[in-house]
C-alpha positions as CSV (number, residue, x, y, z in Angstrom):
1,M,4.6,-17.0,-0.2
2,A,3.6,-14.3,-2.5
3,G,1.2,-11.9,-1.2
4,S,1.8,-12.6,2.5
5,G,3.5,-9.4,3.6
6,N,2.7,-8.4,7.2
7,S,1.4,-4.9,6.5
8,T,0.5,-4.3,10.1
9,R,4.1,-4.4,11.2
10,A,5.1,-2.0,8.5
11,I,2.3,0.4,9.5
12,Y,3.4,0.5,13.2
13,F,7.1,1.1,12.0
14,A,5.9,3.9,9.9
15,L,3.7,5.5,12.6
16,G,6.5,5.5,15.1
17,A,8.9,6.9,12.8
18,N,6.5,9.7,11.5
19,F,5.4,10.8,14.9
20,T,9.0,11.3,16.1
21,I,9.9,13.0,12.9
22,A,6.9,15.3,13.0
23,V,7.9,16.7,16.4
24,A,11.5,17.2,15.4
25,K,10.5,18.9,12.1
26,G,8.0,21.2,13.9
27,V,10.8,22.4,16.3
28,A,13.1,22.9,13.3
29,A,10.5,24.8,11.3
30,F,9.7,27.2,14.3
31,F,13.5,28.1,14.8
32,T,14.4,28.4,11.1
33,G,11.4,29.8,9.5
34,S,11.9,27.3,6.6
35,S,8.8,26.7,4.4
36,A,10.3,23.4,3.3
37,M,10.5,22.3,6.9
38,L,7.0,23.5,7.5
39,A,5.8,21.5,4.5
40,E,7.7,18.5,5.8
41,T,6.2,18.9,9.3
42,V,2.7,18.9,7.9
43,H,3.5,15.9,5.7
44,S,4.7,13.9,8.7
45,I,1.6,14.9,10.7
46,A,-0.6,13.8,7.8
47,D,1.3,10.6,7.5
48,C,0.6,9.8,11.2
49,A,-3.1,10.4,10.7
50,N,-3.0,8.2,7.5
51,Q,-1.4,5.3,9.4
52,G,-4.2,5.7,12.1
53,L,-6.7,5.4,9.2
54,L,-5.0,2.2,7.9
55,L,-5.0,0.6,11.2
56,L,-8.8,1.4,11.5
57,G,-9.3,0.0,8.1
58,L,-7.6,-3.2,9.0
59,K,-9.6,-3.6,12.1
60,Q,-12.8,-3.1,10.3
61,S,-11.9,-5.5,7.4
62,R,-11.6,-8.3,9.9
63,R,-15.2,-8.1,11.1
64,A,-17.1,-11.4,10.6
65,A,-19.5,-11.7,7.6
66,S,-23.1,-11.0,8.3
67,P,-26.4,-11.5,6.4
68,E,-26.1,-7.9,5.1
69,Y,-22.5,-8.4,4.2
70,P,-22.2,-12.1,3.2
71,L,-18.8,-11.7,1.8
72,G,-17.5,-10.0,4.9
73,Y,-16.0,-6.5,5.4
74,G,-12.6,-7.2,3.7
75,K,-12.9,-4.4,1.2
76,A,-13.2,-1.8,3.9
77,I,-9.4,-1.5,3.9
78,Y,-9.7,-0.3,0.3
79,F,-11.9,2.4,1.2
80,W,-9.6,3.8,4.0
81,S,-6.5,3.4,1.7
82,F,-8.2,5.4,-0.9
83,L,-9.0,8.1,1.7
84,V,-5.3,8.1,2.7
85,A,-4.3,8.8,-0.9
86,V,-6.7,11.7,-1.0
87,M,-5.2,13.1,2.2
88,L,-1.7,12.6,0.8
89,F,-2.8,14.6,-2.2
90,T,-4.5,17.5,-0.4
91,V,-2.9,17.9,3.1
92,G,0.5,16.9,1.9
93,G,0.9,17.8,-1.7
94,M,-1.4,20.8,-2.1
95,F,-0.3,22.4,1.1
96,S,3.4,22.0,0.1
97,L,2.6,23.7,-3.3
98,Y,0.8,26.5,-1.5
99,E,3.8,27.1,0.9
100,G,6.3,27.0,-2.0
101,V,4.3,29.6,-4.1
102,H,4.0,31.8,-0.9
103,K,7.8,31.6,-0.4
104,F,8.5,32.5,-4.0
105,Q,6.3,35.6,-3.4
106,D,7.8,36.5,-0.1
107,P,11.3,35.0,0.3
108,H,13.3,35.6,3.6
109,P,16.6,34.1,4.7
110,L,16.6,31.0,7.0
111,E,17.3,31.5,10.7
112,Q,19.4,29.1,12.7
113,W,19.6,26.8,9.7
114,W,21.7,24.2,11.6
115,W,18.4,23.1,13.3
116,A,16.9,22.2,10.0
117,V,20.0,20.2,8.8
118,G,20.3,18.3,12.1
119,V,16.6,17.4,12.1
120,L,16.5,16.4,8.5
121,V,19.5,14.1,8.9
122,F,17.9,12.6,11.8
123,A,14.6,12.3,9.9
124,I,16.3,10.6,6.9
125,V,17.8,7.9,9.2
126,A,14.4,7.3,11.1
127,E,12.5,7.2,7.7
128,G,15.2,4.9,6.4
129,I,14.5,2.5,9.2
130,S,10.8,2.6,8.5
131,M,11.4,2.1,4.8
132,R,13.6,-0.9,5.5
133,A,10.8,-2.5,7.6
134,C,8.4,-1.8,4.8
135,L,10.6,-3.2,2.1
136,H,11.1,-6.3,4.3
137,E,7.4,-7.0,4.1
138,V,7.2,-6.0,0.3
139,N,10.0,-8.3,-0.5
140,K,8.2,-11.3,1.0
141,A,5.1,-10.4,-0.9
142,R,6.5,-9.6,-4.4
143,G,8.4,-12.9,-5.0
144,E,10.6,-12.5,-8.2
145,R,8.9,-9.4,-9.4
146,N,10.5,-5.9,-9.4
147,L,9.1,-3.2,-7.1
148,W,7.1,-1.6,-10.0
149,Q,5.5,-4.9,-11.0
150,W,4.6,-5.6,-7.3
151,F,3.1,-2.1,-6.9
152,R,0.9,-2.6,-10.0
153,E,-0.1,-6.1,-9.2
154,S,-0.4,-6.1,-5.4
155,R,-3.8,-6.5,-3.7
156,Q,-2.5,-5.4,-0.3
157,S,-3.7,-1.7,-0.4
158,E,-2.4,-0.9,3.0
159,L,1.1,-2.1,2.1
160,V,0.9,-0.2,-1.3
161,V,0.0,2.9,0.7
162,I,2.8,2.5,3.3
163,F,5.3,1.9,0.6
164,G,4.3,5.0,-1.4
165,E,4.2,7.1,1.8
166,D,7.6,6.0,2.9
167,L,9.1,6.4,-0.5
168,A,7.6,9.9,-0.8
169,A,8.8,10.9,2.8
170,L,12.4,9.7,2.2
171,T,12.7,11.4,-1.1
172,G,11.0,14.6,0.3
173,L,13.4,14.7,3.1
174,C,16.3,14.6,0.6
175,F,14.7,17.5,-1.3
176,A,14.2,19.5,1.9
177,L,17.8,18.9,3.0
178,A,19.1,20.0,-0.4
179,A,16.9,23.1,-0.4
180,V,18.2,24.2,3.0
181,V,21.8,23.6,2.2
182,L,21.5,25.4,-1.1
183,S,19.8,28.3,0.5
184,V,22.5,28.6,3.1
185,V,25.4,28.2,0.6
186,T,24.1,30.6,-1.9
187,G,22.4,33.0,0.5
188,N,19.4,32.8,-1.8
189,P,16.1,31.8,0.1
190,V,14.5,30.9,-3.3
191,W,16.1,27.5,-3.1
192,D,13.9,26.8,-0.1
193,A,10.8,27.6,-2.1
194,V,12.1,25.4,-4.9
195,G,12.5,22.5,-2.5
196,T,9.0,23.1,-1.1
197,V,7.4,23.0,-4.6
198,M,9.3,19.8,-5.5
199,I,8.1,18.2,-2.3
200,G,4.5,19.2,-3.2
201,V,4.8,17.8,-6.7
202,L,6.3,14.6,-5.4
203,L,3.6,14.0,-3.0
204,I,0.9,14.7,-5.6
205,V,2.4,12.2,-8.1
206,V,2.8,9.4,-5.4
207,A,-0.8,10.1,-4.1
208,V,-2.2,9.8,-7.7
209,L,-0.3,6.6,-8.3
210,V,-1.5,5.1,-5.1
211,A,-5.1,6.3,-5.7
212,V,-5.1,4.6,-9.2
213,E,-4.1,1.3,-7.8
214,V,-6.5,1.4,-4.8
215,K,-9.4,2.5,-7.0
216,A,-8.9,-0.7,-9.1
217,M,-9.1,-2.7,-5.9
218,L,-12.3,-0.9,-4.8
219,I,-14.0,-1.7,-8.1
220,G,-13.0,-5.4,-7.8
221,Q,-9.8,-7.1,-8.9
222,S,-8.8,-10.7,-9.1
223,M,-6.2,-12.2,-6.7
224,D,-2.6,-11.1,-7.1
225,P,-1.7,-12.4,-10.6
226,L,1.4,-14.3,-9.2
227,R,-0.9,-16.0,-6.6
228,E,-3.6,-16.7,-9.1
229,R,-1.2,-18.5,-11.3
230,E,-0.1,-20.6,-8.4
231,L,-3.6,-21.4,-7.5
232,R,-4.4,-22.5,-11.1
233,A,-1.3,-24.7,-11.3
234,F,-2.3,-26.2,-7.9
235,V,-5.8,-27.1,-9.0
236,E,-4.7,-28.4,-12.4
237,A,-2.2,-30.7,-10.7
238,R,-4.8,-32.3,-8.5
239,P,-5.4,-36.0,-9.5
240,E,-9.1,-35.4,-9.3
241,V,-9.1,-32.8,-12.0
242,L,-8.8,-33.5,-15.7
243,G,-8.6,-29.8,-16.8
244,I,-9.8,-26.3,-15.8
245,I,-12.4,-24.8,-18.1
246,S,-12.5,-21.4,-16.2
247,L,-11.1,-20.1,-13.0
248,I,-12.3,-16.7,-11.6
249,T,-10.9,-15.1,-8.4
250,L,-12.0,-12.0,-6.5
251,Q,-9.8,-10.3,-3.8
252,L,-11.7,-9.0,-0.9
253,G,-9.2,-7.4,1.4
254,S,-7.1,-10.2,3.0
255,D,-9.6,-12.8,1.9
256,A,-10.3,-14.1,-1.6
257,M,-13.2,-15.9,-3.4
258,V,-12.6,-18.5,-6.1
259,A,-15.0,-20.0,-8.7
260,V,-13.8,-22.9,-10.7
261,Q,-15.4,-24.8,-13.5
262,A,-13.4,-28.0,-14.2
263,R,-13.6,-31.4,-15.9
264,M,-13.4,-34.1,-13.2
265,R,-12.0,-37.6,-13.4
266,E,-15.1,-39.0,-11.8
267,A,-18.1,-38.1,-13.9
268,T,-20.6,-40.9,-13.6
269,H,-21.0,-41.6,-9.8
270,A,-22.5,-38.6,-8.0
271,P,-21.3,-39.4,-4.5
272,A,-17.8,-40.0,-5.6
273,L,-17.8,-36.8,-7.7
274,A,-19.0,-34.8,-4.7
275,E,-16.2,-36.4,-2.6
276,Q,-13.6,-35.4,-5.2
277,I,-14.8,-31.8,-5.3
278,D,-14.7,-31.7,-1.5
279,Q,-11.2,-33.0,-1.5
280,V,-10.0,-30.4,-4.0
281,E,-11.5,-27.6,-2.1
282,R,-10.2,-28.8,1.2
283,A,-6.6,-29.0,-0.2
284,M,-7.0,-25.7,-2.0
285,K,-7.9,-23.8,1.2
286,Q,-5.2,-25.5,3.1
287,A,-2.5,-24.5,0.5
288,F,-4.1,-21.0,0.0
289,P,-5.4,-19.9,3.4
290,E,-6.6,-16.6,1.9
291,V,-9.3,-18.5,0.0
292,R,-12.3,-18.0,2.2
293,W,-15.0,-18.8,-0.3
294,S,-14.9,-21.4,-3.1
295,F,-17.4,-22.5,-5.7
296,F,-16.7,-25.5,-7.7
297,E,-18.7,-26.5,-10.7
298,P,-17.9,-29.8,-12.5
299,D,-18.4,-29.8,-16.3
300,L,-19.9,-33.1,-17.6
301,S,-20.5,-31.9,-21.1
302,T,-17.6,-34.0,-22.6
303,R,-18.8,-37.2,-20.9
304,A,-21.8,-38.1,-22.9
């Protein structure tokens, strides 16, 4: 079912992988003096904090609706996801750029470089496992769309963030490994600085892309377009409905609100019309469990 990826599972996989990797990177950065390794250590620590914020956001988004928040707290996850994107930009990207520039100004050879290579290989494997778990959930949610289409259309902000983080982490690790190897092979520590800057640029680009998508969700987007098309087709196929005049959806975290204006088959007998509307709404919520609120307006203008 499109849009049904289990983001919590992906978050826990990423948290476990990043914590283990952060410890290993920190040890390697201490022994080697590599700025690329230091940047990667800070990146992994920031990712751990980010996953904690996403878990907090998911918990808050599940709070029950109240008179003050009649549509619930579902959009809370969008706020925390946006905050994660900001942290990825500042703590991850800007710090890496700072370290890279500093390394260019004061380059020094790597010490005990084999620590860095061993840890980076281990980190690539661990991050690959986390990325595989994330992609498993993404593939359940994206349907027949490619990854870029899913990224642009998804309404699961936490899964979008985890995907972006994992992709940036795995690519950044490859940059760091290449930087360390080139520094050792050429004897030129400038390569370590180049790798650090590349990691910083990568994190900033990913953070901006994630922030743009989450900002749209914060403002208020419809359901996942693929899911909305399925919903429209379902309502149009109901025997009680002659045709849809308008269908508006609003995604609110894991829940959705739907407003439908439709021409109904029964248009003269009020109790029968009300029963038909109830039947359509019950069937819609059963087939689309994310629909928590529905507003159905029958149009009788063509039935003079």
